[in-house]
N, C-alpha and C positions, 0 to 999 in steps of 0.2 A: 885923101882916102883914109878911112879909119881902119885901124887894125883891130881885129877881133881876136882876143886871146881866149882860148878855151883851156881851162885848167883840168888836168886829169888827176884822178886819185891813184892810190897804190895799185889797184886792180886794173887800171887802164880805162875806167869809166869816167865820163865827164862829171865834174862837180857842178851842180846847178845852184844858182843863188836861192836863198830861202824864199818861200812863198810869202806874200804879204799876209798879215794876220786877218782872219775872217772877222767881219764886223759882228759885234755881239747882237744877237737877235732874241727878242723876247718871244718865246714860242706860245705861251699860254694866253697872254692878255688879249690880243686881237680876236682870237677864236672865242674867248669867253665873252667879250663885248658883243660879238656877232650873235652868239647863242642867246644872250640876254635880250638883245634887240628883237630877235625872232620870237622869243617867248612873249615879250610885251606886245608885239604885233598880233600874235595869235590870241592872246587874252582880250585885246581890244576888239578884234574881229568877232570873237565868241560873244562878248558882251553886246556888241551891236546886233549880231544875229539873234540873240535871245530877245533883245528889245523889239526887233522886227517881228519875231514869231509871236511875242505877247501882244503886239499891236494888230496882227493880222487875224482879227476875230470878226465874227458877224457882228456888226455894230448894233448898239441898242436899238432894237427894232420896235417901232411904234407906228400908229396910224399916220402920224405926220410924216413918216418916212416911206410911205407907200405900202405898208403892210398892215392889215387889219387883224388884230388879235382876237381869238375866240377860244378861250381856255376851257370853258365848260358847256359846250353845246352837245346835243345828242349826236349830230352828224360827225363831230370830231372823233368820237370813239370808233365809228365805222372807218373813217379815213386812216386812223392809226393802224387798225387791223389790216386794211388794204396795203398800206406801206410796209407793214410787218411781213407781208408775203414776199417782198422784194429784198429786204435787208433785215439783219438781226438788230432788234431794238432793245434798249435797256428795259428790263422788266421791273426794276425796283423804284421807278419814278414815273409820274404822269407827265407827259410832255406839254409844253405850251404850243398850241396849234395856232398858226396864223396863215393868212391868205394874202398873196401879193395883189394889191389893188391899184398901184400906180408905179410904173417903171422909172419915171423921171428922176425921183430922188435916189434911186438905187443904182444909177449909172456910175460906172467907174469902180464898182465893188466887184471883186473877182467872184465872190460867191453867187451873185445875181447876174453874172455875165450871160447866161442862157435862160434866164427866167422869163416868164410870160405872165400876163395878167391872169389870175385864177390859179396859179401854182400855189402849192401848200408848203409851208415851212414848219417843220417840227423842231422844237428846241428843248434839249435836255440839259438844264443848267447843272445838275449834280454830276452827270456823266460827261459834261462839257462837249456835247455833240450837237450839230445842227444838220438838218437834212432838208433838201429842196426836192419836192416831188411834183411832177406834172400829171394831173389826173386825166387829161385828155389823151396823152400818150401812154399812161399807166407805167411810167418809168421814173426812177430816182435820177434826178438831173445832177445833183451836187451833194457832197457831204464834206463837212469841215469841222475843225475844232471850234468850240464855242467858249468864249470867256465873258463872264458876266461881271460888269463893273458895279461896284456898290453904289 
């Protein structure tokens, strides 16, 4: 059996052995690395989101893609006035007016998800807006930002 000796000090209190020294810890470096990692991650996510936003445009619309363009016909002015009753249109530019003629090449594009043959597309390149209008329902179906590729 082992004898345990407790030493007492002058005041009668036990004298405890000294505590082992605390391991030195670098307090700032792990947090700094974590914060830098988060910042790099957020910048990467922001850059990717910006890329996606820039790419989510109404693609170059042409007759080969199911939309027939009619920029300067007499009926297009009446159509713009009719659409202007439903939504505020840019006044400082003349839109490119087009009509949906085939839905097959437009599948998978969010802007044309609810489009039908005969719907009208107004494109304002300077104001960067596109509007999809259904003349049969007399309703604006979709509005989206427009990016024109050179």
